[in-house]
C-alpha positions in Angstrom: 19.0 10.9 5.9 17.9 9.6 2.5 14.2 9.4 1.9 12.1 7.3 -0.6 9.1 9.6 -0.4 8.3 12.9 1.2 4.9 14.6 1.4 4.2 18.3 2.4 0.7 19.6 3.1 -1.3 17.2 0.8 -4.8 18.2 0.5 -7.6 16.9 -1.8 -11.2 17.7 -2.1 -14.0 15.9 -3.8 -17.4 16.6 -5.0 -19.8 13.9 -4.2 -23.6 14.2 -4.7 -23.2 18.1 -4.7 -21.2 17.6 -1.2 -18.0 18.8 -0.7 -15.6 15.9 0.9 -12.2 16.8 2.3 -10.5 13.5 1.6 -7.0 14.8 2.7 -6.5 17.7 4.9 -2.8 18.6 5.1 -0.7 15.3 4.9 3.1 15.5 5.9 5.0 12.2 6.0 8.5 11.1 5.2 9.5 7.4 4.3 13.0 6.4 4.8 14.6 4.0 2.2 14.1 0.4 3.0 11.4 0.6 5.6 7.7 -0.6 5.6 5.8 2.6 6.4 2.1 2.0 7.6 -1.0 4.1 6.8 -3.2 2.7 9.4 -6.9 3.9 9.3 -10.6 3.0 8.8 -12.2 2.8 5.4 -12.8 6.3 4.1 -9.9 7.9 6.2 -8.0 8.9 3.0 -5.5 6.2 2.8 -6.2 5.1 -0.9 -6.4 8.8 -1.9 -2.9 9.4 -0.7 -1.7 6.2 -2.6 -3.4 7.3 -5.8 -1.7 10.8 -5.6 1.6 9.3 -4.9 1.2 7.1 -7.8 0.6 10.0 -10.0 -3.1 8.7 -10.7 -4.5 12.0 -8.9 -3.2 15.6 -8.6 -3.5 17.0 -5.3 -5.2 20.4 -4.7 -2.6 21.7 -2.6 1.0 20.4 -1.4 3.8 18.6 -2.9 4.9 14.9 -3.0 8.5 14.0 -4.2 9.6 10.3 -4.7 13.4 10.0 -4.6 13.7 13.6 -5.3 11.1 13.9 -8.1 8.0 15.6 -8.0 4.8 13.4 -8.7 3.1 16.1 -10.5 5.9 17.9 -12.4 8.0 14.8 -13.2 5.4 12.2 -13.2 7.1 10.0 -15.9 10.2 9.7 -13.7 8.3 8.8 -10.7 6.4 6.1 -12.7 9.7 4.4 -13.3 10.5 4.1 -9.7 7.4 3.0 -8.2 4.8 0.1 -8.6 1.3 0.0 -7.2 -0.8 -2.9 -5.9 -4.4 -2.2 -4.9 -7.2 -4.3 -3.0 -8.8 -5.0 -6.4 -5.9 -6.0 -8.9 -7.1 -5.5 -12.5 -6.3 -8.4 -14.9 -7.5 -10.1 -18.0 -9.4 -12.8 -16.1 -9.9 -15.0 -19.4 -6.2 -15.0 -19.8 -3.5 -17.1 -17.9 -1.4 -15.6 -15.4 1.9 -15.8 -17.6 -0.4 -14.1 -20.4 -1.1 -11.3 -18.1 2.4 -11.0 -16.9 3.8 -11.1 -20.3 1.5 -8.2 -21.2 2.5 -6.1 -18.4 6.2 -6.7 -19.3 5.8 -5.7 -22.9 4.1 -2.4 -21.6 7.4 -1.6 -19.7 9.5 -2.5 -22.6 10.6 -5.8 -21.1 11.5 -8.5 -23.8 9.7 -11.8 -23.8 13.1 -13.8 -23.1 13.7 -11.4 -20.1 10.2 -11.2 -19.0 10.0 -15.2 -18.7 13.4 -15.3 -16.8 11.8 -12.5 -14.4 8.4 -14.2 -14.4 9.9 -17.7 -13.2 12.3 -16.3 -10.7 9.6 -13.8 -9.0 7.0 -16.7 -9.2 9.3 -18.8 -7.0 9.9 -15.8 -4.6 6.2 -15.3 -4.1 5.2 -18.9 -3.9 3.2 -19.2 -7.2 3.0 -22.7 -8.4 4.8 -22.7 -11.8 2.6 -25.2 -13.2 -0.5 -22.9 -12.5 1.1 -19.9 -14.5 -1.0 -21.3 -17.5 -4.4 -21.5 -15.9 -6.6 -18.4 -16.3 -6.8 -15.9 -13.7 -10.4 -16.5 -13.1 -9.7 -19.6 -11.7 -7.3 -18.4 -9.2 -8.4 -17.5 -5.5 -8.1 -13.9 -4.3 -4.9 -14.8 -2.6 -3.3 -16.3 -5.6 -4.4 -13.0 -7.7 -2.7 -10.8 -5.3 0.4 -12.8 -5.5 0.1 -12.3 -9.4 -0.4 -8.7 -8.7 2.6 -8.2 -6.7 4.8 -10.5 -9.0 3.6 -8.3 -12.0 4.7 -5.2 -9.7 8.0 -6.6 -9.0 8.8 -7.2 -12.7 9.7 -3.7 -13.1 12.1 -3.7 -9.8 10.4 -0.9 -8.3 12.4 1.4 -5.7 9.2 2.2 -3.9 6.2 -0.2 -3.8 2.8 1.2 -2.9 0.6 -1.5 -1.4 -2.9 -0.3 -0.9 -5.1 -2.6 1.3 -3.2 -6.0 -0.3 -4.9 -8.2 2.2 -8.3 -7.2 2.4 -10.8 -9.8 1.6 -8.2 -12.6 1.7 -8.8 -15.8 3.8 -6.4 -16.3 6.9 -4.0 -18.4 5.0 -3.5 -16.4 1.9 -3.4 -13.1 4.2 -0.3 -14.6 6.1 1.2 -15.9 3.0 0.9 -12.3 1.5 2.1 -10.8 4.9 5.1 -13.0 4.8 5.8 -11.8 1.0 5.7 -8.4 2.3 8.5 -9.0 4.8 10.4 -10.8 2.2 10.3 -8.0 -0.3 11.7 -5.8 2.4 14.5 -8.1 3.9 15.5 -9.7 0.7 14.9 -7.4 -1.8 15.4 -4.0 -0.1 12.2 -2.7 -1.0 10.7 0.5 0.3 7.2 -0.1 1.0 4.2 2.2 1.8 1.2 0.1 3.2 -2.3 1.0 3.8 -4.4 -1.1 6.1 -7.2 -1.1 8.3 -6.0 -4.2 10.2 -4.3 -3.3 13.5 -2.6 -6.5 13.8 -1.1 -6.2 10.4 0.2 -2.9 10.9 2.0 -3.8 14.2 3.5 -6.9 12.6 4.6 -5.4 9.5 5.5 -1.7 9.7 8.8 -0.2 11.1 6.7 3.1 11.3 3.1 3.9 11.5 0.9 7.1 10.9 -2.6 6.6 12.0 -5.0 8.6 9.7 -8.6 9.8 10.6 -10.9 12.0 8.6 -8.2 13.1 6.2 -5.6 13.9 8.9 -2.8 12.3 10.6 -3.5 12.0 14.1 -0.1 10.6 15.4 2.9 8.9 13.9 6.0 6.9 15.2 7.8 3.6 15.6 5.4 0.9 16.4 6.8 0.3 19.8 6.9 4.0 20.6 3.4 4.5 19.8 2.4 1.8 22.4 4.9 3.1 24.8 3.3 6.4 24.7 0.3 4.9 26.7 1.8 2.1 28.6 1.7 4.1 31.7 -2.1 3.9 31.7 -2.8 0.8 29.7 -1.0 -2.6 30.6 0.2 -4.2 27.5 -1.6 -1.8 25.2 -2.5 -3.0 21.7 -2.8 -0.8 18.5 -6.5 -0.6 19.2 -5.8 1.3 22.5 -3.3 3.2 20.5 -5.9 4.3 18.2 -8.5 5.1 20.9 -6.1 7.2 22.7 -5.4 9.6 19.9 -8.5 9.6 18.2 -10.9 9.4 20.9 -13.1 6.8 19.4 -12.8 2.9 18.9 -11.8 1.7 15.3 -15.3 0.4 14.7 -16.7 3.7 15.6 -14.3 5.4 13.2 -15.3 3.1 10.4 -18.9 4.1 11.1 -18.1 8.0 11.2 -16.0 7.8 7.8 -19.1 5.8 6.2 -21.5 8.3 7.5 -19.4 11.5 6.2 -18.7 9.9 2.7 
C-alpha cells in the first residue's frame, strides 16, 4: 500500500497565558494516495495544529510525520516541494489583482511568467474563476472567490498532497457548494491526495473517503464514512455523522465546541 502521509504518535504542547495546552496527544494516521482524508472535529480540537505540522510550519514535540516517505522535520525542503496548503483565511496582497497575486506566487516557486500565465488560465477555468475578473483587485472578491484563487494558487505548483484547512468555513451556501465541487474535481480529475479538516458533518460525509474524528487532541475513531455509520446502525436508524460523533465522544458536537472553547 502506498501512503501519501503517515503520522505516528504526534504530540504538541503550547503555553497560553501561563497555562499548558496539550493540542495533540498522540495522533496516528495513514493517508492513502488519491483519497480525500477527513479530519472532523470541533474548533480547537487540534485539526489545524496537525495541518501546520504536516506542512512544516510547526515542529512536533514528539512523533514523526512522513510525506511520501520524507520526514517533515528532517527533510522539510523536500516535503515543501510535494505539498501545498489552503487555510480558512488565505493570505493575499488584497490591493493587487488576482493575476498579480498568482504571478507573484509562481515567481516564488521559480515558474516563469510565460508558464505561469498558461497555468493560471488553465487552472482558473477548472476552478470556475471568471477570466475577465482576474485583473480585479482581491479586495473586491467575495470570500468564495478568494478561496478559489487560493486553491488555484496552490495548484500552480502541482502538489502531490493538498492540505485543506477548513476551506469552506464562512462561505455562503453557493460558494461552499462550488468549493466542495472543486475539491471533488481535484480528486477525480487531477488525482490529488487531500487532507481536509472540517467541523461540518455533512461536508465530511459528502467529500471524504475516510474520516478520523478528533476531540480534545485525540483521534476518537476513524474509518470509511459508511463503516462509521454502520457501527451504530443497530441502535440508531439511518444514523448521521452527528450520531456517530455523539456515540464515540459521549457529547454532541455543540457541547464539544463549548468544551474546546473553555479549555483553550
